[in-house]
N, C-alpha and C positions, 0 to 999 in steps of 0.2 A: 759686122764692121763696127769698130769703135769710133765714137764721135770725139773729135778734138775738143779738149777743154781750152777754149780760147783765152779765158781769163788767166788760167795758170800759165799757158804758153807766153802770153804777153807779159805777165809778172816776172817770169824767169828771164826773159830778154831784157826787161827794164832793170831788174835787180843786178844783173851781171854787167850792165852798161853796154851791151852789144850794139854797135852802130853809133855809139856816142862817146866811147872811150877807146884809146889805143890799146888798152889791156883790160882784162876782166877785173871787176871790182864789185863791191856790194853797195847798192844804192837803195836803201829802204824808202827814202822819200819818193823816188821814182815809182815804186810799187804803190805807195800810199796814194799818189796822184792818179793811178789807174783804177783803184778799188771803187768801182761804181756799183757793180752787181753783188759784190761780196765785201764783207768786213775786211778792212785793211790788215788787221792783225792776223786774221785767218789766212788771208792770201800770202802774207809774209811767211807765216809758219809753213804753209804748204810749199812755197818756193824754196825756202831753206832746206826743207826735208828732201826735196828732189836734188838740190845741189850737193847736200851731204851724202845722199845715196850714190850719186855719180862718183864722187871722190872716194867712196868706200869700195868700189869695184876693183877687184884684184886682177892685175895684168902680169903676165910672165915677161918682164922686161928683158930677160936674157934672149928671148926669141922674137921680140917685136921692136920696130922703130917707134918713135914717138907718135907719128901719124897712125900707124897700124894699131898701136895700143889705144889711142883715142877713139878710133873707129870701132874697135872691139868693145870698149866700154859703152860707146853709144848704142851698139847693137844689143848689149845686155840690158841697157835701160829701156830700149824700145820694147823688148819682150816683157819687162816688168811693168812698164807704164805706157801702154799703147795710146793713152789719151793725150800724150804730148805731141804738139805740132812740130813740124820740121824746123821752124825758127827757134824754138826752145832747144831742140836737139842739137842744132848747130851752135847755139850759144853755150850749151853745156860741153860740147866737144872743144870749143875754143877755151873755155875755162880749164877743162881737164888737161889739155895739152900744155897750156901756159903754166899751170902749177907743177906739172911733171917735167918740164924742160930742164 
């Protein structure tokens, strides 16, 4: 069983503005405010890498709705990054579907 990386999960949620913004955005200051156990620059780099990875997942849009494609991308990311918590995965799904709409 993989242990959730809570710092990274919280950083992704904060970075994307989930729960604070009506649409996904990048908020580096929110991540810096969270960086207690880890260097802010490292946490930002890790969070950006995950968001970039999510956006690089290829979906066959000819056979998927926006929601289905977003969930498929989320499943791919879960397999690649099992340390992500559900809050981060939902924030990433939100970002992915917003950008592909």
